[in-house]
BAVO-162320 format. One line per 10 residues: number of its first residue (from 1); their letters; for each residue x, y, z of N, C-alpha, C. Coordinates in steps of 0.1 Angstrom, whole numbers. Layout:
REM residues N
NUM) A) X/Y/Z/X/Y/Z/X/Y/Z  ...
END
This chain:
REM residues 90
1) XXXXXXXXXX) 1240/1050/1250/1233/1059/1242/1218/1056/1241  1214/1045/1245/1200/1041/1245/1191/1049/1254  1197/1053/1265/1190/1061/1275/1177/1055/1280  1176/1041/1281/1165/1035/1286/1153/1033/1276  1155/1037/1264/1145/1036/1254/1148/1024/1245  1137/1019/1239/1139/1008/1229/1140/1015/1215  1151/1012/1208/1153/1017/1195/1147/1008/1185  1138/1013/1176/1130/1004/1167/1133/1005/1153  1142/1014/1148/1147/1014/1135/1161/1020/1134  1168/1016/1124/1182/1020/1123/1184/1033/1115
11) XXXXXXXXXX) 1175/1036/1105/1177/1048/1097/1164/1056/1096  1165/1068/1092/1153/1076/1091/1144/1072/1079  1132/1069/1082/1123/1064/1071/1119/1075/1061  1118/1071/1049/1113/1081/1039/1099/1077/1037  1090/1086/1041/1076/1084/1040/1070/1090/1028  1064/1082/1019/1059/1087/1006/1046/1096/1009  1044/1106/1001/1033/1115/1002/1020/1109/995  1015/1098/1001/1003/1092/995/992/1091/1006  980/1094/1002/969/1094/1011/963/1079/1011  962/1073/1022/957/1059/1023/942/1060/1026
21) XXXXXXXXXX) 934/1054/1017/919/1054/1018/914/1040/1020  907/1038/1031/901/1025/1034/889/1023/1024  890/1012/1016/880/1009/1006/867/1004/1013  856/1007/1008/843/1002/1013/837/1010/1024  842/1022/1027/836/1030/1037/825/1039/1031  817/1045/1039/807/1054/1035/812/1066/1027  823/1071/1033/829/1084/1027/841/1081/1018  843/1069/1013/854/1066/1004/853/1074/991  841/1076/985/840/1084/973/844/1099/976  839/1104/987/842/1118/991/857/1120/992
31) XXXXXXXXXX) 864/1110/999/878/1111/1001/886/1110/987  881/1102/978/887/1101/965/886/1114/958  874/1120/958/871/1133/951/880/1144/957  881/1144/970/890/1154/977/904/1153/972  909/1141/972/923/1139/967/925/1143/952  915/1140/944/916/1144/930/916/1159/929  907/1166/936/907/1180/936/919/1187/940  926/1181/950/938/1187/956/951/1182/948  949/1173/939/961/1167/932/969/1158/940  964/1153/951/971/1144/960/970/1130/955
41) XXXXXXXXXX) 982/1123/956/982/1109/952/974/1101/963  967/1091/959/960/1083/969/960/1068/965  957/1059/974/956/1045/971/945/1039/979  936/1031/972/926/1024/979/931/1011/985  928/1009/998/933/997/1004/922/989/1010  921/976/1007/911/967/1013/910/968/1028  898/967/1034/897/968/1048/906/958/1056  907/946/1051/915/936/1057/930/940/1059  935/947/1049/949/952/1050/950/965/1057  940/974/1055/941/987/1062/940/985/1077
51) XXXXXXXXXX) 932/976/1082/931/974/1097/944/968/1103  952/962/1095/965/956/1100/977/965/1097  975/977/1092/986/986/1090/991/991/1103  1004/992/1105/1011/997/1117/1019/1009/1112  1013/1021/1114/1020/1033/1109/1029/1038/1121  1041/1041/1118/1050/1046/1128/1064/1040/1127  1071/1042/1138/1084/1036/1139/1096/1045/1137  1093/1058/1137/1104/1068/1134/1108/1075/1147  1100/1074/1158/1102/1082/1169/1113/1077/1179  1116/1064/1179/1126/1058/1187/1137/1053/1178
61) XXXXXXXXXX) 1140/1060/1167/1150/1054/1158/1164/1057/1163  1174/1049/1158/1188/1052/1161/1192/1065/1155  1187/1068/1143/1190/1081/1137/1187/1093/1146  1174/1092/1152/1170/1103/1160/1178/1104/1173  1182/1092/1179/1190/1091/1191/1204/1097/1189  1210/1094/1177/1223/1099/1174/1222/1114/1172  1212/1118/1164/1211/1133/1162/1209/1141/1174  1201/1136/1184/1198/1142/1196/1211/1143/1205  1218/1132/1205/1231/1131/1213/1241/1141/1207  1242/1142/1194/1252/1152/1188/1247/1166/1192
71) XXXXXXXXXX) 1234/1168/1191/1229/1182/1194/1232/1186/1209  1230/1176/1218/1232/1179/1232/1247/1181/1235  1256/1174/1229/1270/1174/1234/1279/1182/1224  1273/1189/1214/1282/1197/1206/1280/1211/1210  1291/1218/1213/1290/1232/1218/1294/1241/1207  1287/1251/1205/1291/1261/1194/1296/1274/1201  1303/1281/1194/1308/1294/1199/1297/1303/1201  1294/1307/1214/1283/1315/1217/1286/1330/1219  1298/1333/1217/1302/1347/1218/1309/1352/1206  1307/1364/1202/1313/1370/1191/1322/1382/1196
81) XXXXXXXXXX) 1335/1382/1191/1344/1392/1195/1348/1400/1183  1346/1413/1183/1350/1422/1172/1360/1431/1177  1372/1432/1171/1382/1441/1175/1384/1451/1164  1384/1464/1168/1385/1475/1159/1395/1485/1164  1400/1493/1155/1408/1504/1159/1402/1517/1153  1401/1527/1162/1395/1540/1157/1404/1547/1147  1398/1553/1137/1405/1560/1127/1402/1575/1130  1412/1581/1137/1410/1595/1141/1412/1605/1130  1419/1601/1120/1422/1611/1109/1411/1613/1100  1399/1606/1101/1388/1609/1092/1380/1620/1097
END
C-alpha cells in the first residue's frame, strides 16, 4: 500500500487556526493589528524558534494513503434502473 512513497504520519493532523507571527520583524505590529481587526487568533514566536519550525507532514500520511486506496478500489453503483407500469385507465 505504500506505493513507493514514504509515510510520515499515522493519523490526520488537527491543525489549529492560529496565525504564527515572527517576533522582531519590521511588519510584526502590522500583522498583529491585522489579526486583531479580523478576530484571528495569533501567537508571537521568537525568531530562534520560528526559523526552526517545520510545518507539514500531512501529505504522505497513512490516513491519506488508506483513504485514497479505498476511493480507488471501491466501486459504486453507476447505473439507476427504474421500472414502471403504465396506467392506461387514467
